[in-house]
Each structure stands twice: as C-alpha cells, then as structure tokens.
N, C-alpha and C positions, 0 to 999 in steps of 0.2 A: 505494500502499500505507499501511496505518496505521502506525505509531511501530514501530520493531524490537524486537521481546520473544525476548532468546535462548532457545534450546532448553536446559533445563535435566536433563541426564541423571540419572533416578533421582528425578524429582522425582513427587511425590504425586498421583496421578490423580484428579480428583473427578468428581462428576456436578452439573451447576449446573442451576437449575430459574430462571428467569425470567416471574414475573408482569407481567402486561399488562392495563392499563386506560388508559379514554380520556385522561385529564389534566384540568389544571385551571390556570388563569392562575397566576401567583405571587403578586399580591396582587390583591385587589377594588377595583382603578384603571382607569381609564379607557385609558391605556397596557399596563399589562399584558395584560386581558383582548384589547384590540387585535391585541399580538403573538401572543397567544394564540390568536385567530378568524384572523388571517391565515395560520396555519401548518394548522390543521382546514380550513377553506373551501378552502384550495389544492390538500386533497389530491382527488386523482383518483377514487379510489375515493368518498370521501364525495360530492361534486357531479360525476356523470358527464353535464357537458353541454359546449358550443362551447368550447374552452380562452379563446379570444379574447373571446368574447362575455362570456364569465364575468368575465375579468379584472377588463375594466372595470367591471361591474356590482360586484364584491368591492371595488375599491381604490376608484371612482369613489362609490359610494354605502353599500353597507352598512360598512364599518369608518370610516366618517364618520358613521354614525348608530348603528348597534348597540351599540357598546364601550360608552357611557355608558350606558344603559341596563339593556345587561347587569351591567354594574360595580355599578349600584343592586342587584339582583338578589341578586349573590354577596356584598354587604356584608350583607345579611338573614342568612345562613346560617355567615360567616363567624365565625372564635371562636380561642381562646385558642391552639389547635393550626395555626391556621389552615385552609386548604382539608380540609373534612369528607371528600371522595374521598379525596385523598392521605394524610390520616390514617390513614384506617381500612386503605387498603390497605396503609399500613405497617404496622398492628397484625397484620392477615391475613399478610402475609410472615414477622413475626415468629414466629407461633405455628405458621406451616407449617416453618419451619426450628425450631423449636424438636423441632415434633412427629416430622420427618423425622430430622433429627441424633440422636434418640435409638433410630428404628427402624434407622437405616443406620451406626449408631455414627461419627458424625462426618464420612461421606464425602458426603454430599450439602449442599450449601450455595444459600441463595435467595436473590434480589435481585430488585428492586422498579424497575417501569419504567413511563412514562408513554407513549402514544402522539402524545401533544402534548402540549407544555410539558416542566416538571423532574418525577423524573429521566426523563432523555432513554434510550430504548432504546440510544442507542449506550452511556451510562454504563453503563447497568446490564451488558450484554454485555463490555464493558472490566471492569468489577469480578470480573465470574465467570472470565474469563478470567486475570485476573491474581491470582486464589484461588486457580488449577491445576485449572479444570471443563476438560476433554473432553471431556466428554458434555455436550450443551445440550438441556434440554428448555423447548417454550415453552408459557405456557399464556395465552392472552387470557381475561380473565376476564369474558366474556360467553358466558352459559350456550349461549343460538341462535347460531349463525353466520349471519355475514349480511357481504357482499363491503365494504361500509363500515365494519365492526369489525374481524373478525377478519382479514380479507384484510389490512388494513391493517396490521396487526400485522406481519404475513409479510413483504409487503412492505418495509417496513422490516428486519427483521432479517434479511432476505438484503442489502441493501442495503449493510449494515455487514460482512458475513459479507465482501462483494466487496473488503473489504480486507485482510482478514486472509489471511497467508502459507501458515499451516496450521490449517485449516479442522477444526472438532468433528467427532465426531458429533453428526446433530441432527434431533428430534421435534419436532414441531409439533401440539398439540392440535386441534380442528377444531371441537368443542363437547362440551358435556355437559346438553342441553337434557331428557335424558332420564335421566340416570342414576339410577338408586335410591336412593340416597342422599342425593342433591339435592334430588329429588321429596318425600324422607321428611321432610328439613329442613325447606322450605317448609311443606308440610302442618303440622309441630311447630308452626314460629311460628305459624300462624294459628289452631291450637287453642288454642296457651298465650294468645293474644289474646281468642279468646271466652271462656278461664275465666275472665279479669283484668276482662274488659268486656262488656256486653249485645250480645248477636249483632246483626249487621245483617241487612236484609229480601232484601239482595242483597250478593254478592261478587265484585267487579271485579278481575280480573286486567290489570294496566294496563301495554304494552310499549312503547318508544320507538319510535315510526313510522317509515317511509322512505317514500319515494314509492311508486307503483303500478307505476310502471313498471320499480323494480329487480325486481319480482317478479314480472312479464311477462315480463322479459327472464332468467329461471331463477332467481333467488336463493331461497333455500331461508327464508330468515327465516320470513315469514308460517306454513309449516306449522310449523316447531318451535315457536316462540309457542302455537299451537294445541294442540300435544302439549301441550308445558310444561301448559297451564291443565286440560287433560280429565285427565292423570294425577294434578292434585294431587287436581283436584275429584272424582276417581273415589276418591281414597283417603280422602278425605273422607267418602266416600258423600254428596256432594249432590247433587240433582235437577238434571235442566237448566235451569231456571229460575231456580233459586238463585244462580246465577254466570252471569258472560260476560268475553267478551273485549272490550277497546280500547285505542286507541292512541293516544299522548301526543308532545307538542311538536313537531308538524307545523311548516315551513317553506318559504316559497314560497308559491306562486301553485298551483301544479299538484296533482294527486290524488295524495294520499297512502294508507297504510294507513287502512281503516274497520272497525267507526265510530269517532269520534274521541272520544277521552275528555271532555272539556270538551263537547262537545256531548251525548253520553250524558248526564253528569249532570246537566244543566240541564233533560233532557226528565224525568228518571226518577221530580222529585217529580209530574208530571202524569198516569203511570202509577198512582200510590199508592205509590211506593217512596221514603219520605220516611229512612230509616236503611240508609246503607250501610256496609259495610267495602272498603278499594282494597289491595289488593297490589301489589308493581313485582319481578315476579321474574326481570325481564332487567339488572336492575342489582343485581351484586354489594353493592355499597354504596352507603350514602344517601348524596346529591349535589346540585347544583342541582334536577335533574329530578324529583327526589322531595321534597325538603327544601322550596325555595321554590314550583315550577312543581305541583305535587301538594298538598302539605301546608298550602300557603297560598292561592297562586291559584285551583287547581281546588273548596278545600272552599269558596271565599268563594263559587265560582259555584252549584255546588251547596248551599250555603243562603239566597244572594237569590233560588234559584228552588223554594223553599218546601220545600228538606230542611231535617231535624232532627238528626240526628245522621252526620257524617261521621269516620270512624275509620280512621286511616291504620294499615296495618300496615307496620312498620319493615323496611329491607332485611336480609338475612341478619349483611350486616356481619362480625364477629369471633365471631360465635357460635360455640359448642364445635360445634355438629354440622355447622355450613357448614364450618367448619378441616377438622373429620373428611370429608367429602364431598371435598373438594377434593383432600384428601391421598391418597383412593381412587383419584378422578381421574386424580391425577399418578402414582400406584403402578403401575396399571393400565398404564401406556404406558411404564413401566420397563422392562418385562419384556424380559428378554434383554440388560439391560445388566449387567455383571458385578457389579455391587453387589446386586443382587434372585436370582442365583444362589444356590443352597444349597452349592455347593465356595466359594463366597465366602468369604476371612480375610482380613482387614485386618492383622491381625500378619504373618502370610507376606507378604502382598505389601510391607509395610515394608522386613522383609530382603531382598525379592529387589530392590526398589526401590535400597538400600544398596549390594549386591553390582551390581548393572546402573552405578551412578556410580561407584565403585571402578575396575572394568573402563575405563570410559570415559576417565577421568582419565591410566590407565596407559597408554592408547592414544594421548593426546595432547589430550584435551577438557580444554576452561578449566574451571578448578575455580569 
C-alpha cells in the first residue's frame, strides 16, 4: 500500500480530472533522453515483441545510439519554457481547470501527467487524492484510441490504484476521434490557415504510425484516424482528390501503417502537386513529431523533391475551440456524478459535511 492518508470525516469531496499526454525528456540531453526512451520503449503496450530479444536490442543497441541523435532533435525545438509538449499541456490543463471550475463552482479540479517522464501519472493521481478527489476522470489526450497510447495510460493508472486502500470512483475516456466539437475545432483551424495564407493544392492529414501488425491484431487506431480525417474533409466540403491520410514516425524495419508521410511528400511534386497543407490531428499539442519531424525534416524532403510551398497547420494546442471541445468531452463523461445533477447544492453539502464531522468527533473520531 502507498503512504497512509487518514480518512477525514466531513471532508469536502471533489471530482478530479487527470489529463495525460505521452511525455518528454526532462532536458534535451543524451542522458535525459536515454532515461526517457528506456521507460517509453520498455512498455509492452508500445513494443509488442519477445521481451528477452527486445531487452538486448534496447539496452545493447538502441539506448547506446539513439539518445544522442534524439537529443539534437529536441534541442531544435526546446525553448525558454522547456519541452513544448509539456508546456502546452500545462496551459491546456490550466484552461480546462478555469473553465470547469466556473461551471462546477470549484468542486472540479484538474491536473496533468505524462505517461513517460515527468510529471508522472503517479504524482498526478496523488495530487488529486490529496486535494480531496473522490471521483476520478482520466482523459488521455489521444483523440484516436490505440493500445500503444490510451491503453498504456490505463495500465499505469490502475497500477497506481493498486496501492490505494480507499479507491475512488473511476472513469476513463477511451477516445474522442469523432466528437463534433473536436471535428469542428480542427476544421476551424484549417479554415483560419486558408484565410491567412494561400491554400495548398492538397491537404494532408498526418497521424503517428504504428506497426501494421497491431492493426491486424485488432487495434482500431487506423479506422479512427480515417474517420477523423473524413469528417473534417466533409465539414470543409473537400473533394476526394483534395485530401489524403498519411502516417509518420516509423521506427524499426517491420511494415507500419501506410502511406508513409515522408514518402508521399517526396512523390507529390512528380504528380504535379507542389503546394501542400499538412495538419496532425492525432497530436493534441505540438511536440517533437510535429515541430521537428514534420515542420523541419519532412518539409525539407518535400522542397528537395521539387515542392514549392509547405504549410504546416499547428496542433490545436490551447486554442479556445480546443479547450471547449475537451471540456465537452469531459462533461459528457461526468453525467451521473453528483456535480452534474440538477439537485446538486454545494452550500448544502458543506453544511452537511460539517455536521457529519461534528457527529464523528462526538463518537470518538480524531479531530
């Protein structure tokens, strides 16, 4: 069991929200990246392969070579706020807290965690527990479900809760890839891009790839990505030839989801398409994979292949429409809990809680 936390009679119960993103090294250095990758690539949800063989590959080769190269990539995007992913995720959490705090009169609290690195899922859950959360709602910031991401969050959450004596009510949000507000927010961000910049000849929706084998074994990720892109294209009234889905960030030698983003960008100029717009709907916040891999590396590949204009459309980040969408997703999953009921009265609850505490003390409870 985790450290003892005494039950306090009459304590005000709250609804806690834990937002979880992938994570980032603590610093853009080889040693920090090595620690981060060791945790990330050791997760059986991420790498589904023979554990003994993979252990030797990871510790004998990958963690000796990859950290130095990855650290240089992180250095390109690191800024005064540190990791863009962690900084933007904090801004999102603060915005959601402010919006829901007003809506639920201070009885909903939000915190942030990363699946790998810091702040950890354990620290986030403990912070919510200490703040009085007796109901927990977990939102992995991955619109499209995959066992490699969403399920990895759920694994860590339940691992932490195994050490708690008094378990909270618990709900986990599986996905929001087709939520109307999320689709609307994506479409609006693309429309604003076209209002302020020349429109490309084709719009690419680039999602993080996973091995094809995972899809063959039942992961719904590919279908979720396709549906997100299709719904956005329909809202924008795009013709079939004006958009397509691609997949990025391939790792290793086995086949991953196709078509590959980098290959597609190198082929488009030969087909007559030399001006493209690209958006990454699977990322809730800009990060290494969008700022360095897409906006730098893939843009360079496209230009070198004969492309003329490459317009990257930023992630939704802390945009108001994105915060509104996430709050709608969260609120929909709160239904049935006290804070969402018409009869909920914070003032009366406070009075009842005080009376409960007084009765408990009179019966011998600790003050």
